[in-house]
C-alpha positions in Angstrom: 51.5 46.2 10.3 53.6 49.4 10.6 56.0 49.7 13.4 55.4 52.6 15.9 58.6 52.4 18.1 59.8 56.0 18.8 57.7 57.7 16.1 54.2 58.1 14.6 53.5 56.3 11.4 50.2 56.0 9.5 48.8 53.3 7.3 46.3 54.2 4.7 46.5 57.9 5.6 44.9 57.6 9.0 46.7 59.2 12.0 47.1 56.9 15.0 46.3 58.1 18.4 49.0 58.1 21.1 51.4 56.1 19.0 48.9 53.3 18.4 48.8 51.4 15.2 45.9 51.6 12.8 44.8 49.0 10.2 42.9 50.5 7.3 42.0 53.4 9.5 41.0 51.3 12.5 42.4 52.4 15.8 44.2 50.0 18.1 44.7 50.4 21.8 47.8 49.1 23.5 48.8 47.2 20.3 45.5 45.3 20.1 43.8 45.4 16.8 40.2 46.7 16.4 37.7 46.6 13.6 35.4 49.6 13.0 37.0 51.5 15.9 35.7 49.0 18.5 38.0 48.5 21.4 39.0 44.9 22.2 39.1 43.7 25.8 42.4 42.4 27.1 43.8 42.2 23.6 41.2 39.7 22.4 40.4 39.6 18.7 37.0 40.6 17.3 34.5 37.8 17.4 31.7 36.8 15.1 33.0 37.5 11.7 32.8 41.4 11.9 33.3 43.2 8.6 36.8 44.6 8.1 37.0 48.3 7.6 38.7 50.1 4.7 39.5 47.0 2.9 41.8 45.6 5.6 42.2 41.9 6.0 39.8 40.3 8.5 41.4 40.1 12.0 41.8 36.7 13.7 40.5 34.7 10.7 37.1 36.3 10.9 34.9 35.8 7.8 34.1 38.7 5.6 30.7 40.4 5.9 27.8 38.6 4.3 29.0 35.1 5.5 27.5 35.4 9.0 24.5 33.0 9.4 25.3 31.1 6.2 23.8 27.6 6.6 26.4 24.9 6.6 25.8 21.2 6.2 23.2 19.7 8.5 24.6 17.9 11.6 24.4 14.1 11.5 21.7 14.0 14.2 19.5 16.6 12.6 15.7 15.8 12.7 14.1 14.1 9.7 12.7 16.2 6.9 9.2 17.5 7.3 6.9 14.7 6.1 4.5 17.2 4.7 6.9 18.1 2.0 7.3 14.5 0.8 5.0 12.9 -1.7 1.8 11.8 0.0 1.3 8.1 0.6 -2.0 6.3 0.9 -3.4 2.9 1.5 -1.1 -0.1 1.6 2.0 1.9 1.0 1.4 4.1 4.0 0.4 1.1 6.2 3.5 -0.8 5.2 5.7 2.2 6.2 3.9 2.5 9.6 4.2 -1.3 10.3 7.9 -1.2 9.4 8.4 1.8 11.7 6.5 0.0 14.5 8.7 -3.1 14.4 11.8 -1.0 14.3 10.7 1.0 17.3 9.9 -2.2 19.2 13.3 -3.6 18.4 15.0 -0.3 19.6 13.0 0.7 22.7 10.7 -2.2 23.5 7.0 -2.3 24.0 6.8 -0.4 27.3 8.6 2.6 25.8 6.8 2.5 22.4 4.8 5.6 21.5 2.7 6.3 18.5 4.4 9.7 18.2 7.8 8.1 17.7 6.3 5.6 15.2 4.8 8.5 13.2 8.1 10.3 13.2 10.0 7.3 12.0 7.4 6.5 9.3 7.5 10.2 8.3 3.7 10.7 8.6 1.4 12.6 10.9 0.1 11.4 14.2 -3.5 11.7 12.9 -2.7 9.0 10.3 -2.0 6.6 13.1 -4.7 7.5 15.6 -7.4 7.2 12.9 -6.4 3.6 12.2 -5.1 2.5 15.6 -6.3 4.4 18.6 -4.0 2.4 20.9 -0.4 1.1 20.6 -1.7 -2.5 21.4 -3.8 -2.5 18.3 -1.0 -1.1 16.1 1.5 -3.7 17.5 -0.8 -6.6 16.9 -1.5 -5.5 13.3 2.2 -4.9 12.7 3.0 -8.5 13.8 0.3 -9.9 11.7 1.7 -7.9 8.8 5.0 -9.7 8.9 3.6 -13.2 9.7 3.4 -15.5 6.7 -0.1 -16.3 5.5 0.7 -19.9 6.0 3.5 -21.3 8.2 4.3 -25.0 7.9 4.3 -26.7 11.3 7.1 -29.1 12.2 7.0 -32.5 10.6 9.1 -35.0 12.6 7.1 -38.1 11.6 5.1 -38.4 14.9 2.4 -36.4 16.6 4.4 -36.2 19.8 7.6 -35.0 18.1 5.6 -32.4 16.1 3.9 -31.0 19.2 7.2 -30.9 21.2 9.0 -29.0 18.3 6.1 -26.5 17.9 5.7 -25.8 21.6 9.5 -25.4 22.1 9.5 -22.9 19.3 6.7 -20.9 21.0 8.5 -21.1 24.3 11.7 -19.7 22.7 9.8 -16.8 21.2 8.2 -15.9 24.6 11.7 -15.8 26.1 12.7 -13.0 23.6 11.2 -9.6 22.7 7.9 -11.2 21.7 7.3 -12.1 25.4 7.3 -8.5 26.4 5.0 -7.6 23.6 2.6 -10.4 24.6 2.5 -9.2 28.2 1.9 -5.6 27.2 -0.8 -6.4 24.6 -2.7 -8.7 27.1 -2.6 -6.0 29.8 -3.9 -3.3 27.4 -6.6 -5.6 25.9 -8.7 -5.6 29.1 -11.8 -3.7 28.2 -10.7 -3.1 24.6 -12.7 -5.3 22.2 -10.7 -4.3 19.2 -7.5 -5.5 20.8 -9.1 -8.8 22.0 -10.3 -9.4 18.4 -6.8 -8.8 17.1 -5.4 -11.2 19.7 -7.9 -13.9 18.7 -6.8 -13.7 15.1 -3.2 -14.3 16.2 -4.2 -17.2 18.4 -6.2 -18.7 15.5 -3.1 -18.7 13.3 -1.2 -20.5 16.1 -3.9 -23.1 16.8 -4.2 -23.8 13.1 -0.7 -25.2 13.1 -1.6 -27.6 15.9 -4.7 -28.7 14.1 -2.7 -29.5 11.0 -0.4 -31.7 13.1 -3.4 -33.5 14.6 -4.8 -34.1 11.1 -1.6 -35.6 10.0 -1.5 -37.8 13.1 -5.1 -38.9 12.4 -4.1 -40.0 8.9 -1.3 -42.1 10.5 -3.7 -43.6 13.1 -2.1 -41.8 16.0 -5.0 -39.4 16.8 -8.6 -40.2 17.3 -11.0 -38.5 14.8 -13.0 -36.9 17.6 -9.9 -34.9 18.7 -9.7 -32.9 15.5 -11.3 -29.8 16.9 -10.1 -26.2 17.4 -10.8 -26.5 21.2 -8.3 -29.4 21.6 -5.9 -27.8 19.2 -5.7 -24.8 21.5 -5.1 -26.7 24.7 -1.3 -27.0 24.4 -0.5 -23.3 23.4 -3.0 -22.0 26.1 -1.2 -24.0 28.9 2.1 -22.7 27.7 0.9 -19.1 27.6 -0.6 -19.5 31.1 2.8 -20.7 32.5 4.6 -17.8 30.8 2.2 -15.2 32.3 2.4 -16.7 35.8 6.1 -17.6 35.9 7.8 -15.7 33.2 10.5 -16.8 30.8 12.4 -18.9 30.0 10.0 -21.8 30.2 11.8 -25.0 31.3 11.7 -27.8 28.8 10.2 -30.1 31.5 7.1 -27.9 31.4 6.8 -28.2 27.6 7.3 -32.0 27.8 4.7 -32.2 30.6 2.1 -30.3 28.6 2.5 -32.6 25.6 2.8 -35.9 27.5 0.5 -35.5 30.4 -2.2 -33.4 28.8 -2.3 -33.2 25.0 -1.4 -36.7 24.1 -3.8 -38.0 26.7 -6.6 -36.1 25.1 -5.9 -36.9 21.5 -4.6 -40.5 21.5 -6.5 -43.4 20.2 -7.7 -45.6 23.2 
């Protein structure tokens, strides 16, 4: 920039005013540079990438004209892409994505804070896709749990009926002390008056009781269980008592409660006289 001490000097042929310097024909006031003749305040540089005038270099590192508003890389926390632009999924593929998203949300926010809208966003699908299939979160959660459960889960095999029952009920008690316990409480509360949720819960209970029934059949083959005890009703006694204690007293369930259910109730009902 040309020096103006004691004389008038022009750059690019433009005449400065009152001894002020000019850049490419732009006038400066009090030594501060301006672009396009605009007067800066307090000597501040032009802001916002204004276009330099007369070919002068941009002032203060401003970008040349045409770069304002240019999109840069998306920030790390930018929202997910619009699901409507992705290939459309149907049937089992879509359901699997929804179930996976449901379980991920449960792990992150818990049952009480779970919302179908967040599940839809995580699964990259529309809210309508969820509400058509599962009008309530309880129905969705139960189906998601059933989706990840194995078709057949081998019950414990310790060599005795008592040992098998203790191992199985202790495993159930441990699950109720974790995130599953919160899910169970929420689903039970929301199943009141909802036949669809009650039916889904019954399917889960049937899977649980089937394990007990298999233990009883093995015990009957060893002569430990009377044949008349091989019924779904007796198979459901132990798990039902454990669930009742959990709902009334919460978790963790003391081991003495598990042992009492097995020794004082179940074994009494099934043992050969």
